[in-house]
C-alpha positions as CSV (number, residue, x, y, z in Angstrom):
1,M,-5.0,-68.8,-112.7
2,R,-4.2,-72.4,-111.6
3,D,-7.7,-73.5,-112.4
4,W,-7.4,-71.9,-115.9
5,Y,-4.2,-73.8,-116.5
6,D,-5.6,-77.1,-115.3
7,N,-8.6,-76.8,-117.6
8,L,-6.3,-76.5,-120.7
9,E,-5.6,-79.6,-122.8
10,A,-2.1,-81.1,-122.4
11,R,-0.9,-79.7,-125.7
12,E,-2.1,-76.2,-124.7
13,Q,-0.4,-76.6,-121.3
14,V,2.9,-77.4,-123.0
15,F,2.5,-74.4,-125.3
16,V,1.7,-72.0,-122.4
17,L,4.6,-73.4,-120.3
18,A,7.0,-73.0,-123.2
19,G,5.8,-69.4,-123.6
20,A,6.2,-68.7,-119.9
21,V,9.7,-70.1,-119.9
22,F,10.6,-68.0,-123.0
23,V,9.2,-64.8,-121.4
24,F,11.1,-65.5,-118.2
25,I,14.4,-66.0,-120.1
26,A,13.7,-62.8,-122.1
27,L,13.0,-60.8,-118.9
28,V,16.2,-62.1,-117.2
29,Y,18.3,-61.3,-120.3
30,F,16.9,-57.8,-120.9
31,L,16.5,-56.7,-117.3
32,L,19.6,-58.3,-115.7
33,W,22.2,-59.7,-118.1
34,A,22.2,-56.9,-120.9
35,P,22.7,-54.0,-118.5
36,L,25.4,-55.8,-116.6
37,D,27.1,-56.8,-119.8
38,R,26.9,-53.2,-121.2
39,N,28.4,-51.8,-117.9
40,H,31.1,-54.4,-118.1
41,K,32.1,-53.5,-121.6
42,Q,32.1,-49.8,-120.7
43,A,34.3,-50.5,-117.7
44,A,36.7,-52.6,-119.8
45,A,36.9,-49.8,-122.4
46,S,37.6,-47.3,-119.7
47,V,40.4,-49.4,-118.2
48,S,41.9,-49.9,-121.7
49,N,41.8,-46.1,-122.2
50,W,43.5,-45.5,-118.8
51,E,46.2,-48.1,-119.5
52,R,46.9,-46.5,-122.9
53,S,47.1,-43.0,-121.3
54,L,49.5,-44.3,-118.6
55,A,51.7,-46.0,-121.2
56,E,51.9,-42.6,-123.1
57,L,52.7,-40.7,-119.9
58,R,55.4,-43.1,-118.6
59,P,58.2,-41.6,-120.8
60,L,57.4,-38.2,-119.4
61,R,58.1,-39.4,-115.8
62,S,61.9,-39.2,-116.5
63,I,61.5,-35.7,-117.9
64,A,59.6,-34.5,-114.9
65,G,62.2,-35.8,-112.5
66,S,61.9,-35.1,-108.8
67,G,62.2,-31.3,-109.0
68,N,59.5,-28.6,-109.7
69,E,59.8,-28.2,-113.4
70,A,57.0,-25.6,-113.5
71,A,59.2,-22.9,-112.1
72,P,61.8,-21.4,-114.5
73,R,65.3,-22.6,-113.9
74,L,67.2,-19.4,-113.2
75,T,70.9,-19.9,-113.4
76,A,73.8,-17.5,-113.5
77,S,73.6,-17.5,-117.3
78,S,69.9,-16.6,-117.2
79,L,70.9,-13.3,-115.4
80,Q,72.9,-12.2,-118.4
81,A,71.8,-9.4,-120.6
82,P,69.0,-10.5,-123.0
83,I,71.1,-9.6,-126.1
84,I,73.8,-12.1,-124.9
85,I,71.2,-14.8,-124.2
86,V,69.5,-14.3,-127.6
87,D,72.9,-14.4,-129.4
88,Q,74.1,-17.6,-127.6
89,T,70.8,-19.5,-128.0
90,L,70.4,-18.5,-131.7
91,R,73.9,-19.8,-132.4
92,S,73.3,-23.1,-130.5
93,R,70.0,-23.7,-132.4
94,G,71.5,-22.7,-135.8
95,L,69.0,-19.9,-136.2
96,E,71.7,-17.1,-136.3
97,Q,71.6,-17.0,-140.1
98,Y,67.9,-16.0,-140.1
99,R,68.3,-13.1,-137.7
100,R,68.3,-9.8,-139.6
101,R,68.5,-7.4,-136.6
102,S,68.4,-7.4,-132.9
103,Q,68.3,-4.3,-130.6
104,P,67.9,-3.9,-126.9
105,T,64.8,-2.3,-125.5
106,A,64.4,-0.1,-122.5
107,N,62.5,-2.6,-120.4
108,N,65.1,-5.4,-119.9
109,G,64.3,-6.9,-123.2
110,I,65.3,-7.2,-126.8
111,R,63.6,-6.8,-130.2
112,V,64.6,-9.5,-132.7
113,E,63.7,-9.6,-136.4
114,F,63.9,-12.8,-138.5
115,E,63.7,-13.5,-142.2
116,N,62.8,-16.8,-143.8
117,V,63.0,-18.7,-140.5
118,A,61.3,-22.1,-140.0
119,F,58.3,-21.5,-137.8
120,D,58.7,-24.8,-135.9
121,E,62.3,-24.0,-135.0
122,L,61.4,-20.5,-133.9
123,V,58.7,-21.8,-131.6
124,I,61.1,-24.3,-130.0
125,W,63.7,-21.6,-129.5
126,L,61.0,-19.4,-127.8
127,G,60.0,-22.2,-125.5
128,D,63.7,-22.7,-124.5
129,L,64.0,-18.9,-123.8
130,G,60.9,-19.0,-121.6
131,S,61.8,-22.1,-119.6
132,Q,65.5,-21.6,-119.2
133,Y,66.0,-17.8,-119.2
134,D,62.5,-16.5,-118.3
135,L,62.4,-14.4,-121.5
136,H,58.9,-14.3,-122.9
137,V,57.3,-12.7,-126.0
138,Q,55.7,-9.4,-125.1
139,A,54.8,-8.4,-128.7
140,G,55.3,-9.8,-132.1
141,S,54.3,-10.1,-135.6
142,M,54.7,-12.9,-138.1
143,S,54.1,-13.0,-141.8
144,V,54.4,-15.7,-144.4
145,Q,57.0,-15.1,-147.1
146,T,55.6,-15.8,-150.5
147,Q,58.9,-17.0,-152.1
148,A,60.0,-19.2,-149.3
149,G,59.0,-22.8,-148.8
150,P,56.2,-24.1,-146.6
151,G,56.7,-23.4,-142.9
152,R,58.9,-20.4,-143.4
153,I,58.0,-17.0,-142.0
154,N,59.3,-13.5,-141.3
155,A,59.0,-12.5,-137.7
156,S,59.5,-9.5,-135.5
157,L,59.5,-10.3,-131.8
158,T,59.9,-8.3,-128.6
159,L,61.2,-10.5,-125.8
160,E,61.2,-9.3,-122.2
161,R,62.2,-10.7,-118.8
162,P,60.0,-9.7,-115.8
163,L,61.8,-7.4,-113.3
């Protein structure tokens, strides 16, 4: 190869040398620099995503506290009869006006019927019953009321507490 290069004219040698330098730079770029740069960008995006996720989770740290929040908080008031719990929590949430009927069931529970209640408020109330009083929906039906505004439903729910 060296003999071939030496036999070229000076102008051709410059051209071949420039081509070799161009090929060497291209190989370094495509085989070394580009993959490293791509991995760096992916790592930077991943770090950015983790930082954003942590920033969103920081406010939840104060909610979680130091206790075990997964277990229901059973207090003396949570050992009351379901009809009393339902009555008190409906009044505190302002949902009493939408209750049409409530009647105790045989299985440590209560059946509650609502008319024209806001779906979002009902779900929040049910979440409170589950987390604070260990009352959960065992059966239920919901229907959209045609004359009511958006987000309003009629509901019939059976709530029970495990024995």
